[in-house]
C-alpha positions as CSV (number, residue, x, y, z in Angstrom):
1,M,7.1,18.2,-9.1
2,F,4.5,15.6,-8.1
3,G,6.8,12.6,-7.9
4,E,9.8,11.6,-5.7
5,K,10.5,15.2,-4.6
6,F,6.9,15.9,-3.6
7,N,6.6,16.6,0.1
8,L,4.1,14.0,1.3
9,E,4.3,15.4,4.9
10,N,2.4,18.5,3.7
11,E,-1.2,17.1,3.6
12,S,-2.6,20.4,2.3
13,E,-0.5,20.1,-0.8
14,I,-1.8,16.5,-1.5
15,L,-5.3,17.8,-1.2
16,K,-4.6,20.5,-3.8
17,I,-4.3,17.9,-6.5
18,K,-7.7,18.2,-8.3
19,S,-7.1,16.5,-11.6
20,P,-8.5,15.4,-14.0
21,K,-10.6,18.5,-13.4
22,K,-13.4,17.2,-15.6
23,S,-13.8,14.1,-13.4
24,V,-12.9,15.3,-9.9
25,T,-16.1,17.3,-9.2
26,K,-15.5,17.9,-5.5
27,G,-12.6,17.4,-3.1
28,P,-10.3,15.8,-2.3
29,F,-11.9,16.1,1.1
30,C,-9.3,14.3,3.2
31,I,-6.4,11.9,3.1
32,V,-7.7,8.4,3.9
33,F,-4.2,6.9,4.1
34,K,-0.7,7.6,2.9
35,D,2.6,5.9,3.0
36,A,5.5,8.3,2.8
37,S,8.3,5.7,3.2
38,K,11.2,5.9,0.8
39,N,10.2,2.7,-1.1
40,E,6.4,3.3,-1.3
41,R,5.2,7.0,-1.5
42,W,1.5,6.8,-2.2
43,A,-1.7,8.4,-1.0
44,I,-5.4,7.6,-1.0
45,V,-8.0,10.4,-0.7
46,A,-11.7,10.7,-0.5
47,L,-13.2,12.7,-3.4
48,E,-16.2,13.0,-5.7
49,W,-15.5,11.5,-9.1
50,E,-18.1,12.6,-11.6
51,N,-20.4,13.5,-8.7
52,K,-20.1,10.1,-7.0
53,P,-18.2,9.4,-3.7
54,R,-15.0,7.6,-4.4
55,L,-11.5,6.9,-3.3
56,G,-8.7,8.3,-5.4
57,M,-5.1,7.0,-5.4
58,R,-1.8,8.1,-6.8
59,W,1.9,7.1,-6.5
60,F,4.5,9.8,-5.8
61,W,7.7,8.4,-7.5
62,S,9.9,9.3,-10.5
63,S,9.5,12.9,-11.7
64,N,5.7,13.2,-12.0
65,G,4.3,10.2,-10.1
66,F,1.5,8.1,-11.4
67,P,-1.0,8.7,-12.8
68,A,0.0,11.8,-14.6
69,R,-0.7,13.6,-17.8
70,G,2.4,15.4,-18.9
71,K,3.3,17.6,-15.9
72,Y,-0.1,17.3,-14.3
73,A,-0.8,15.0,-11.3
74,L,-4.0,12.9,-11.6
75,W,-6.0,10.8,-9.2
76,M,-6.9,7.2,-10.2
77,V,-10.4,6.4,-9.2
78,I,-11.0,3.2,-7.3
79,P,-14.3,1.4,-8.0
80,P,-16.6,1.2,-5.0
81,K,-16.3,-2.6,-4.5
82,L,-12.5,-2.3,-4.4
83,A,-12.7,0.8,-2.2
84,I,-14.4,-1.3,0.6
85,T,-11.8,-4.0,0.3
86,I,-9.0,-1.5,0.3
87,L,-10.3,0.4,3.3
88,N,-10.8,-2.8,5.2
89,G,-7.2,-3.7,4.6
90,L,-5.8,-0.5,5.9
91,T,-4.9,0.5,9.4
92,V,-7.6,3.1,9.7
93,N,-9.5,4.3,12.7
94,N,-12.8,2.4,13.0
95,D,-14.8,5.6,13.5
96,F,-13.4,7.0,10.3
97,K,-14.0,3.7,8.4
98,S,-17.7,3.8,9.5
99,N,-17.9,7.5,8.5
100,F,-16.3,6.8,5.1
101,F,-18.8,4.0,4.4
102,Q,-21.5,6.6,5.0
103,F,-19.8,8.8,2.5
104,L,-19.4,6.0,-0.1
105,N,-23.2,5.3,0.3
106,S,-24.0,9.0,-0.2
107,E,-25.4,9.2,3.3
108,I,-23.1,12.1,4.2
109,S,-21.1,14.6,2.1
110,G,-17.3,14.6,1.8
111,N,-17.2,17.8,4.0
112,Q,-18.6,15.7,6.8
113,L,-15.8,13.1,6.8
114,K,-14.1,13.0,10.1
115,G,-11.3,10.9,11.3
116,E,-7.6,10.4,11.7
117,V,-5.2,9.8,8.9
118,S,-3.0,6.8,9.4
119,L,0.6,7.4,8.4
């Protein structure tokens, strides 16, 4: 179950979602932000989408969450221009934000992302 019953407190389980496998070429590397409140339930991760650094997002509600394909949880890729706007709008540690911009510009790999996850 990747929807309303999914345990968002278990970050390693969130990072195990690697679909669609054809597009998620590496990662997810880390959780950038998540909201585990009863009325929201979503997460944003750093990953490589078709070999390019990106943010991925998904909602964890109903039986499978969104996006999903049948019983499989998927990440929705966020275009780079929106990723910057989204990241600037989140309560994220400034060191992590700077580090993530380096990732987005392909200056560092996803394995080099460091920072705190805001909950």
